[in-house]
DRENDO-1510 file (C-alpha; in Angstrom, 1 decimal, always signed):
<recs>
REC; n; res; u; v; w
REC; 1; MET; +10.0; +11.6; -5.9 .
REC; 2; ARG; +13.3; +9.7; -6.2 .
REC; 3; ARG; +12.7; +6.0; -5.6 .
REC; 4; SER; +15.1; +4.4; -8.1 .
REC; 5; MET; +18.5; +5.4; -9.2 .
REC; 6; LEU; +20.0; +3.6; -12.3 .
REC; 7; PHE; +23.7; +3.5; -13.0 .
REC; 8; LEU; +24.6; +4.0; -16.7 .
REC; 9; PRO; +28.3; +3.7; -17.8 .
REC; 10; GLY; +29.5; +7.0; -19.1 .
REC; 11; ASN; +31.1; +5.4; -22.1 .
REC; 12; THR; +28.0; +3.6; -23.5 .
REC; 13; PRO; +26.1; +5.9; -25.8 .
REC; 14; ASN; +23.5; +3.3; -26.7 .
REC; 15; MET; +22.4; +3.1; -23.0 .
REC; 16; ILE; +22.7; +6.8; -22.2 .
REC; 17; ILE; +20.5; +8.0; -25.1 .
REC; 18; ASN; +17.7; +5.8; -23.7 .
REC; 19; GLY; +18.2; +7.0; -20.1 .
REC; 20; ASP; +14.8; +8.7; -19.8 .
REC; 21; ALA; +13.0; +5.6; -21.2 .
REC; 22; LEU; +14.2; +3.1; -18.6 .
REC; 23; GLY; +11.7; +4.0; -15.9 .
REC; 24; ALA; +14.2; +5.2; -13.2 .
REC; 25; ASP; +13.5; +8.3; -11.3 .
REC; 26; SER; +17.2; +9.2; -11.5 .
REC; 27; ILE; +19.9; +8.1; -13.8 .
REC; 28; ILE; +23.5; +8.1; -12.6 .
REC; 29; LEU; +25.9; +8.8; -15.5 .
REC; 30; ASP; +29.1; +7.1; -14.3 .
REC; 31; LEU; +32.5; +8.6; -15.0 .
REC; 32; GLU; +34.2; +6.5; -12.3 .
REC; 33; ASP; +34.3; +2.7; -11.9 .
REC; 34; ALA; +32.6; +1.9; -15.2 .
REC; 35; VAL; +35.2; +3.9; -17.2 .
REC; 36; SER; +38.8; +2.8; -17.7 .
REC; 37; PRO; +41.5; +5.4; -17.4 .
REC; 38; ASP; +42.1; +5.6; -21.1 .
REC; 39; GLU; +38.4; +6.4; -21.7 .
REC; 40; LYS; +38.0; +9.1; -19.1 .
REC; 41; ASP; +38.2; +12.0; -21.5 .
REC; 42; SER; +35.9; +10.5; -24.1 .
REC; 43; ALA; +33.3; +9.4; -21.5 .
REC; 44; ARG; +33.3; +12.9; -20.0 .
REC; 45; LEU; +32.7; +14.4; -23.4 .
REC; 46; LEU; +29.9; +11.9; -24.1 .
REC; 47; VAL; +28.2; +12.6; -20.8 .
REC; 48; ARG; +28.5; +16.3; -21.3 .
REC; 49; SER; +27.0; +16.1; -24.8 .
REC; 50; ALA; +24.2; +13.9; -23.6 .
REC; 51; ILE; +23.2; +16.2; -20.8 .
REC; 52; LYS; +23.4; +19.2; -23.1 .
REC; 53; ASN; +21.5; +17.8; -26.0 .
REC; 54; MET; +19.3; +14.9; -24.9 .
REC; 55; GLY; +16.9; +16.7; -22.6 .
REC; 56; PHE; +16.2; +13.6; -20.5 .
REC; 57; SER; +12.5; +14.4; -19.9 .
REC; 58; GLY; +11.0; +13.3; -16.6 .
REC; 59; VAL; +14.2; +11.9; -15.1 .
REC; 60; GLU; +16.7; +13.4; -12.7 .
REC; 61; ILE; +20.4; +13.6; -13.8 .
REC; 62; THR; +23.1; +12.5; -11.4 .
REC; 63; VAL; +26.8; +12.3; -12.4 .
REC; 64; ARG; +29.3; +10.2; -10.5 .
REC; 65; ILE; +32.6; +11.9; -10.8 .
REC; 66; ASN; +36.0; +10.4; -10.1 .
REC; 67; SER; +37.3; +10.5; -6.5 .
REC; 68; ILE; +39.3; +13.5; -5.2 .
REC; 69; ASP; +42.4; +11.4; -4.9 .
REC; 70; THR; +42.6; +11.2; -8.7 .
REC; 71; ASP; +43.6; +13.6; -11.4 .
REC; 72; TYR; +40.2; +13.5; -13.0 .
REC; 73; TRP; +37.6; +15.0; -10.6 .
REC; 74; ARG; +38.2; +18.6; -11.4 .
REC; 75; ASP; +38.0; +18.0; -15.1 .
REC; 76; ASP; +34.7; +16.1; -14.5 .
REC; 77; LEU; +33.2; +19.1; -12.6 .
REC; 78; ASP; +34.5; +21.7; -15.0 .
REC; 79; ALA; +32.7; +19.9; -17.8 .
REC; 80; ILE; +29.5; +18.9; -16.1 .
REC; 81; VAL; +28.6; +21.5; -13.5 .
REC; 82; PRO; +27.9; +24.3; -16.0 .
REC; 83; LEU; +25.1; +22.2; -17.4 .
REC; 84; ARG; +23.4; +22.1; -14.0 .
REC; 85; PRO; +22.9; +18.4; -13.4 .
REC; 86; ASN; +20.6; +17.7; -10.4 .
REC; 87; LEU; +23.2; +15.9; -8.4 .
REC; 88; ILE; +27.0; +15.2; -8.3 .
REC; 89; MET; +28.0; +12.0; -6.7 .
REC; 90; PRO; +31.5; +12.1; -5.2 .
REC; 91; PRO; +32.7; +8.5; -4.6 .
REC; 92; LYS; +34.7; +7.1; -1.7 .
REC; 93; ALA; +33.6; +9.9; +0.6 .
REC; 94; SER; +35.4; +9.3; +3.9 .
REC; 95; CYS; +35.0; +12.5; +5.9 .
REC; 96; ALA; +33.3; +15.9; +5.9 .
REC; 97; ASN; +36.4; +17.5; +4.4 .
REC; 98; ASP; +36.1; +15.4; +1.3 .
REC; 99; ILE; +32.6; +16.9; +0.7 .
REC; 100; LEU; +33.7; +20.4; +1.6 .
REC; 101; THR; +36.5; +20.2; -1.0 .
REC; 102; VAL; +34.0; +19.2; -3.7 .
REC; 103; ASP; +31.5; +21.8; -2.5 .
REC; 104; ALA; +34.0; +24.6; -2.7 .
REC; 105; TYR; +35.1; +23.7; -6.2 .
REC; 106; ILE; +31.5; +23.5; -7.4 .
REC; 107; GLU; +30.8; +26.9; -5.9 .
REC; 108; ASP; +33.6; +28.4; -7.8 .
REC; 109; ILE; +32.2; +27.0; -11.1 .
REC; 110; GLU; +28.7; +28.1; -10.2 .
REC; 111; MET; +29.9; +31.7; -9.6 .
REC; 112; ALA; +32.0; +31.7; -12.8 .
REC; 113; TYR; +28.9; +30.7; -14.8 .
REC; 114; HIS; +26.5; +32.9; -12.9 .
REC; 115; ILE; +24.6; +29.9; -11.5 .
REC; 116; PRO; +23.0; +30.5; -8.1 .
REC; 117; VAL; +25.3; +29.0; -5.5 .
REC; 118; GLY; +23.9; +25.7; -4.3 .
REC; 119; THR; +22.0; +24.8; -7.4 .
REC; 120; VAL; +23.9; +21.6; -8.0 .
REC; 121; LYS; +23.4; +19.2; -5.1 .
REC; 122; LEU; +25.6; +16.5; -3.8 .
REC; 123; ILE; +24.9; +12.8; -3.0 .
REC; 124; PRO; +28.1; +11.5; -1.4 .
REC; 125; LEU; +28.9; +7.8; -2.1 .
REC; 126; ILE; +30.0; +6.1; +1.2 .
REC; 127; GLU; +31.9; +3.0; +0.4 .
REC; 128; THR; +34.7; +2.7; +2.9 .
REC; 129; ALA; +34.9; +1.7; +6.6 .
REC; 130; LEU; +36.0; +5.2; +7.4 .
REC; 131; GLY; +33.1; +6.7; +5.5 .
REC; 132; VAL; +30.6; +4.6; +7.4 .
REC; 133; GLU; +32.1; +5.7; +10.7 .
REC; 134; HIS; +31.9; +9.4; +9.5 .
REC; 135; ALA; +28.5; +9.0; +7.9 .
REC; 136; PHE; +26.7; +11.7; +9.9 .
REC; 137; GLU; +29.6; +14.2; +9.4 .
REC; 138; ILE; +29.4; +13.5; +5.7 .
REC; 139; ALA; +25.6; +13.8; +5.6 .
REC; 140; SER; +25.7; +17.2; +7.4 .
REC; 141; ALA; +28.9; +18.6; +5.9 .
REC; 142; CYS; +27.2; +21.4; +4.0 .
REC; 143; LYS; +23.8; +22.5; +2.7 .
REC; 144; ARG; +24.6; +21.1; -0.8 .
REC; 145; VAL; +24.3; +17.5; +0.5 .
REC; 146; ALA; +20.8; +16.2; -0.5 .
REC; 147; ALA; +21.4; +12.6; +0.3 .
REC; 148; ILE; +24.0; +9.9; +1.0 .
REC; 149; PHE; +24.4; +6.7; -0.8 .
REC; 150; LEU; +25.8; +3.3; +0.3 .
REC; 151; GLY; +28.3; +1.5; -2.0 .
REC; 152; GLY; +28.3; -2.1; -1.0 .
REC; 153; GLU; +30.9; -3.5; -3.4 .
REC; 154; ASP; +33.8; -1.3; -2.5 .
REC; 155; LEU; +32.8; -1.4; +1.2 .
REC; 156; THR; +33.1; -5.1; +1.4 .
REC; 157; ALA; +36.5; -5.0; -0.3 .
REC; 158; ASP; +37.6; -2.5; +2.4 .
REC; 159; LEU; +36.1; -4.7; +5.1 .
REC; 160; ARG; +37.9; -7.7; +3.6 .
REC; 161; CYS; +34.8; -9.8; +3.5 .
REC; 162; LYS; +32.8; -11.5; +0.8 .
REC; 163; ARG; +29.8; -9.7; -0.8 .
REC; 164; THR; +26.8; -11.9; -0.7 .
REC; 165; LYS; +23.2; -11.8; -1.9 .
REC; 166; ALA; +21.9; -12.0; +1.7 .
REC; 167; GLY; +23.9; -8.9; +2.5 .
REC; 168; ASN; +24.5; -9.7; +6.2 .
REC; 169; GLU; +28.0; -8.3; +5.8 .
REC; 170; ILE; +26.7; -4.8; +5.1 .
REC; 171; ASP; +23.8; -4.8; +7.5 .
REC; 172; TYR; +25.5; -2.6; +10.1 .
REC; 173; ALA; +26.6; -0.1; +7.4 .
REC; 174; ARG; +23.0; +0.0; +6.0 .
REC; 175; LYS; +21.6; +0.8; +9.4 .
REC; 176; ARG; +24.3; +3.3; +10.3 .
REC; 177; LEU; +23.7; +5.3; +7.1 .
REC; 178; VAL; +20.0; +5.4; +7.6 .
REC; 179; VAL; +20.4; +6.7; +11.1 .
REC; 180; ALA; +23.0; +9.2; +10.0 .
REC; 181; ALA; +20.9; +10.5; +7.1 .
REC; 182; ARG; +17.8; +10.9; +9.1 .
REC; 183; ALA; +19.7; +12.7; +11.9 .
REC; 184; ALA; +21.1; +15.1; +9.3 .
REC; 185; GLY; +17.7; +15.6; +7.6 .
REC; 186; VAL; +18.8; +14.2; +4.2 .
REC; 187; ASP; +17.7; +11.2; +2.0 .
REC; 188; VAL; +19.5; +7.9; +1.9 .
REC; 189; TYR; +19.9; +5.3; -0.9 .
REC; 190; ASP; +20.8; +1.7; -0.8 .
REC; 191; THR; +23.4; -0.1; -2.8 .
REC; 192; PRO; +22.5; -2.1; -6.0 .
REC; 193; PHE; +21.5; -5.7; -5.9 .
REC; 194; THR; +24.1; -7.2; -8.2 .
REC; 195; ASP; +22.5; -10.4; -9.5 .
REC; 196; VAL; +20.7; -9.0; -12.6 .
REC; 197; ASN; +18.9; -12.3; -13.2 .
REC; 198; ASP; +17.4; -12.8; -9.8 .
REC; 199; ASP; +14.0; -11.1; -9.9 .
REC; 200; GLU; +12.9; -12.5; -6.6 .
REC; 201; GLY; +16.1; -11.5; -4.9 .
REC; 202; ILE; +15.8; -7.9; -6.0 .
REC; 203; ARG; +12.3; -7.6; -4.5 .
REC; 204; ILE; +13.4; -9.1; -1.2 .
REC; 205; ASP; +16.5; -6.9; -1.0 .
REC; 206; ALA; +14.5; -3.8; -1.9 .
REC; 207; GLU; +11.8; -4.6; +0.7 .
REC; 208; TYR; +14.4; -5.1; +3.3 .
REC; 209; ALA; +16.0; -1.7; +2.4 .
REC; 210; LYS; +12.7; +0.0; +2.7 .
REC; 211; SER; +12.0; -1.6; +6.1 .
REC; 212; LEU; +15.2; -0.1; +7.4 .
REC; 213; GLY; +14.2; +3.4; +6.3 .
REC; 214; PHE; +16.0; +3.9; +3.0 .
REC; 215; THR; +14.4; +6.6; +0.7 .
REC; 216; GLY; +15.1; +4.4; -2.3 .
REC; 217; LYS; +17.5; +2.0; -4.0 .
REC; 218; SER; +19.9; +2.0; -6.8 .
REC; 219; ALA; +20.2; -0.5; -9.7 .
REC; 220; ILE; +22.8; -1.5; -12.3 .
REC; 221; ALA; +20.2; -3.3; -14.4 .
REC; 222; PRO; +17.2; -1.6; -16.0 .
REC; 223; ARG; +15.1; -4.7; -15.3 .
REC; 224; HIS; +15.4; -4.0; -11.6 .
REC; 225; VAL; +13.9; -0.5; -11.8 .
REC; 226; LYS; +10.3; -1.5; -12.0 .
REC; 227; VAL; +10.5; -3.6; -8.9 .
REC; 228; ILE; +12.3; -0.9; -7.0 .
REC; 229; ASN; +9.7; +1.6; -8.0 .
REC; 230; GLU; +6.9; -0.7; -6.8 .
REC; 231; VAL; +8.5; -1.4; -3.5 .
REC; 232; PHE; +9.3; +2.3; -2.7 .
REC; 233; SER; +5.8; +3.5; -3.8 .
REC; 234; PRO; +3.0; +3.6; -1.2 .
REC; 235; SER; +0.5; +0.8; -1.8 .
REC; 236; LEU; -3.2; +1.6; -2.2 .
REC; 237; LYS; -3.7; +0.0; +1.2 .
REC; 238; ASP; -1.1; +2.4; +2.7 .
REC; 239; ILE; -2.8; +5.4; +1.1 .
REC; 240; GLU; -6.3; +4.4; +2.2 .
REC; 241; TYR; -5.1; +3.9; +5.8 .
REC; 242; ALA; -3.3; +7.3; +5.7 .
REC; 243; LYS; -6.6; +8.9; +4.6 .
REC; 244; MET; -8.4; +7.1; +7.4 .
REC; 245; VAL; -6.0; +8.5; +9.9 .
REC; 246; PHE; -6.6; +12.1; +8.9 .
REC; 247; GLU; -10.4; +11.5; +8.6 .
REC; 248; ALA; -10.4; +10.1; +12.2 .
REC; 249; ILE; -8.5; +13.2; +13.4 .
REC; 250; ARG; -11.0; +15.5; +11.6 .
REC; 251; ILE; -13.9; +13.8; +13.2 .
REC; 252; GLY; -12.2; +13.7; +16.6 .
REC; 253; LYS; -11.7; +17.5; +16.4 .
REC; 254; GLU; -15.3; +18.1; +15.5 .
REC; 255; GLN; -16.4; +16.0; +18.5 .
REC; 256; GLY; -14.0; +17.8; +20.8 .
REC; 257; LYS; -12.0; +14.7; +21.6 .
REC; 258; GLY; -8.5; +15.0; +23.0 .
REC; 259; ALA; -7.5; +11.5; +22.0 .
REC; 260; VAL; -8.5; +9.7; +18.8 .
REC; 261; SER; -8.4; +6.0; +18.0 .
REC; 262; LEU; -8.6; +4.1; +14.7 .
REC; 263; LEU; -9.2; +0.4; +14.3 .
REC; 264; GLY; -8.7; +0.0; +18.1 .
REC; 265; LYS; -5.4; +1.8; +18.2 .
REC; 266; MET; -4.6; +5.3; +19.5 .
REC; 267; ILE; -3.5; +7.7; +16.8 .
REC; 268; ASP; -0.3; +9.2; +18.2 .
REC; 269; LYS; +2.2; +11.6; +16.6 .
REC; 270; PRO; +4.4; +8.9; +14.9 .
REC; 271; ILE; +1.3; +7.4; +13.2 .
REC; 272; VAL; +0.2; +10.9; +12.0 .
REC; 273; GLU; +3.7; +11.6; +10.6 .
REC; 274; ARG; +3.9; +8.3; +8.7 .
REC; 275; ALA; +0.4; +9.0; +7.3 .
REC; 276; ARG; +1.6; +12.4; +6.2 .
REC; 277; GLN; +4.7; +11.0; +4.5 .
REC; 278; THR; +2.5; +8.4; +2.7 .
REC; 279; LEU; +0.1; +11.0; +1.4 .
REC; 280; GLU; +2.9; +13.2; +0.3 .
REC; 281; ALA; +4.6; +10.4; -1.6 .
REC; 282; ALA; +1.2; +9.5; -3.1 .
REC; 283; ARG; +0.7; +13.1; -4.2 .
REC; 284; GLN; +4.1; +13.2; -5.9 .
REC; 285; LEU; +3.3; +10.0; -7.8 .
REC; 286; GLY; -0.2; +11.2; -8.7 .
REC; 287; LEU; -1.9; +8.4; -6.7 .
REC; 288; ALA; -3.8; +10.3; -4.1 .
REC; 289; GLY; -5.5; +13.4; -5.6 .
REC; 290; ASP; -6.3; +16.3; -3.4 .
REC; 291; ILE; -6.4; +15.3; +0.2 .
REC; 292; ASP; -7.1; +17.7; +3.1 .
REC; 293; GLU; -4.9; +16.9; +6.2 .
</recs>
């Protein structure tokens, strides 16, 4: 289960080597914004070496490559894809064709290295106004897309507005991406909360993202990971209610009832689906044990 995604600059070996000990479900090894042009080659070599030799037990590996309007992205993929990272994050995705371009190049590498086509997934980073407008097309561009990801900093620059803690300026984009992702049948991840010292703020921001329907949230500070994981994990109360839903359905079937209620409320299809999602998340986190639905 991918709740938290933690950015780690690709040119910081002391952070990368501890990547699997920081608590995040996925680490994003960054070859783009965090790396200056004169360090691109060395960062690429460092990230490649880390993936090849570190193991990174129990954590998913995502690599943010450079955008396709640069001279770096092909070299990034040539170096990284043969090592089979879980996800490649192409930044500044503005249309489906951007994704298809990266998809085709990854497929060529997979075939050259006898890797099953589609092994390496994509999580496009949407951080432009055009990208937001094309969010569904990006999310459904190809089968390799596993999720989409909102980049708030670059988006607000493109929108020519100030990035704030409250995040009102990106509220439309957040909601648009959630709808697009769910319509396409993929996951969706929220932008980082950038005040690394505001522990209350990250919780409020993460809870709001969850309320909108985001699958999880990213972070630029390891100290934010624990809160994000807590927020995007089902609570014990949620798990117990989900169990009650399926127990009520079971009893209703035994009694031959066509309609079933729980705590005074009819159990309809959306309630059952939310309960199923809660129990599946609990299973993945080892919180629920064996449950018969």
